[in-house]
N, C-alpha and C positions, 0 to 999 in steps of 0.2 A: 626317322619314320620307317618302320618295318612291318611288313605284312607276312603272315604265315598261312599257308594253304595246305590242309591235310587231306589225305585220302587213304583208302585201304581198309576201312572198317567194314563190318558186315556181320552176318550170322554164320556161326560155325559150330559144329558138334564138339563136345568135350574130347580132348585128345588131338584135335586138329590144329592147324596153323593159320596165321594171318601175318601179313607184312604191312605195317603202317608207314606212310611217307609224309614228310612235311617239307615243303619248298618255301624258303625264305626269300624275300625280295626287299629292296629299299636300301636305306643307309645302315648297313650292317657293320658293327664294330669288329675289328680284327681280334679283339679280346672279349670273347663271349663264351657263355655256356648254353648249350641247347639241351633240351630234355623233353621227356614225356611225363605227364601227370594224368591221373584218372580220377573220376568221381562217379561213384555209384549213387543211386537214389537214396536220399536221406543220410548220406555220408559226406565227410569232409573230403576235399580234393587232396590227393596224396601223391607223393613222388613215386614214379615207376623207375626211371633211369635218367641219368644225365651224362653228357660227354663234352669235353673241351677239345680245342684244336689239336692238342698233343695226344689225343685219343685216350686220355685218362677217363675212366668210366666209374659210375656209381650206380648200384642197383638196390632196390628194395629187397629185403630178405625173401619176401614172398614170391619173387620172380627170378631170383638167381638160379642159374642153370637152365632156365626155360626161355628167357627173353634175352635178346642181344641188340644193343643200340650201336649205330654206326653213323658216320657222316661221309658225304661225298662233297668235298669243299668246292670243286669246280662248278657244281650245280646248286650250291647253297642249300643242300638237302640233308635232312636227318631221317634215319629209318629206325623202325623198331620191329625186329623179327620176333614173333611170338610163336613159340612151339609148345606142344602139350598143354593146350589151353584148358582151363578149368572153369566151371560155372562161376566161381567167385571172381574170375577175371572180368566178368560182365560189368561194363561201365562206359561212360563217355571218356574218351582219351583225348587229351589236349597237348598240343605241341607248345613249347616255351622257348624263348630266347631272351637271355639276360646279359646286359653289358657288365663285364667284370669291373671296369673302371667307374662307370656311371651307373650305379645300381638302380637309379630311378628309371632307367631305360629297360623296361621289362615288358615283353610282348607275348601275346597268346594267340593261338589259332582258334578257330571257331568250334573245334571239337568234332570227333568222329565216333560214332556209336560202335561198340564191339559187344556182341551178344553171343554168349556161349551156352548152348543147350545141352541137356543131358541125354 
């Protein structure tokens, strides 16, 4: 059982920056992938970025060069640094943790709203 608590969303002007945080607690597998997904109104939830314990990362093409995902293992926390935000980045951002060994163990945060204004 894992709980994910997100923070850091808000309203920002285009070109600005935000840093999202996600703190995980509970029975966390040592073999896991954490990541960020986002969902805009009327759109499917899409991958933003993922990271494993070895710091291997994966980014959506739309955010490469602008967003950086990182983990602080001692705090069971994953971050998403978002720079040069665009209006099209507006969405609810969700933190995700998935057990690599037991794929059925897949957990989501409650989501945090990111709104980018022009």
